[in-house]
C-alpha positions in Angstrom: 0.0 0.0 0.1 1.4 3.4 -1.1 1.9 6.2 1.5 -0.2 9.2 0.9 1.9 12.2 -0.1 1.2 15.6 1.5 0.1 18.1 -1.2 2.6 20.8 -2.1 2.3 23.6 0.2 1.1 21.8 3.1 2.7 23.1 6.3 4.6 20.5 8.3 6.5 22.6 10.8 9.4 20.3 10.2 11.8 23.2 10.7 10.5 23.7 14.2 10.8 20.0 14.9 14.3 19.8 13.5 15.4 22.8 15.4 14.2 21.0 18.6 15.6 17.5 17.7 19.0 18.8 16.6 19.4 21.5 19.2 20.0 24.1 16.5 19.1 27.1 18.6 17.3 28.9 16.0 14.7 31.6 16.7 13.2 30.7 13.3 13.8 27.5 11.4 12.5 26.6 8.0 12.4 23.2 6.1 12.5 22.1 2.5 13.0 18.4 1.6 15.4 19.4 -1.3 16.8 22.3 0.6 16.3 24.7 -2.2 13.1 26.7 -1.6 12.0 28.4 1.6 9.8 31.2 2.9 11.8 34.1 4.3 13.6 33.9 7.6 12.0 36.5 9.9 13.9 36.1 13.3 17.4 35.3 14.0 19.5 33.3 14.6 17.7 31.7 11.7 18.0 28.1 10.2 17.4 26.7 6.7 17.0 22.9 7.0 16.9 19.9 4.7 16.4 16.2 5.9 20.1 15.8 6.5 21.3 19.0 8.1 20.9 22.8 8.3 22.7 26.2 7.8 22.5 28.6 10.8 22.6 32.3 10.2 23.4 34.4 13.1 21.8 37.6 11.9 19.8 39.1 9.2 22.8 40.6 7.4 24.6 37.2 7.2 21.4 35.8 5.6 20.8 38.6 3.2 24.5 38.9 2.2 25.1 35.1 1.7 26.3 34.6 -1.9 24.5 31.1 -1.9 21.1 32.5 -0.9 18.8 34.4 -3.4 16.1 36.3 -1.6 12.9 37.5 -3.2 9.4 36.7 -2.3 10.8 33.4 -1.2 14.5 32.2 -0.4 16.1 30.2 -3.1 19.3 28.3 -2.7 20.3 26.9 -6.0 21.7 23.4 -5.7 20.5 23.1 -2.1 21.8 24.2 1.3 24.0 21.0 1.4 26.4 22.7 -0.9 26.8 25.7 1.3 30.2 26.1 3.3 28.2 26.6 6.8 26.3 23.3 6.2 26.1 21.2 9.3 25.3 17.4 8.4 23.3 15.6 11.0 22.5 12.0 11.6 18.8 11.0 11.8 
């Protein structure tokens, strides 16, 4: 029996859960399964998470000035956060 997939756009609060599970210490944590598209970080320290790890930004300027992060109406990280130098890999 196949598992039901959550529709795109369904809020999972996985960023919050991973922030707690991995003791990231972020005031705002966001999740995307490929680590490429996120809502905007609004509180700092802020974290972008994928299933295997995260990138923590200590402040808004670090987030906005990261060469790997493209900020518009959403946050885009081409190639995924796992390619960023500040990526912390976690075991599940």
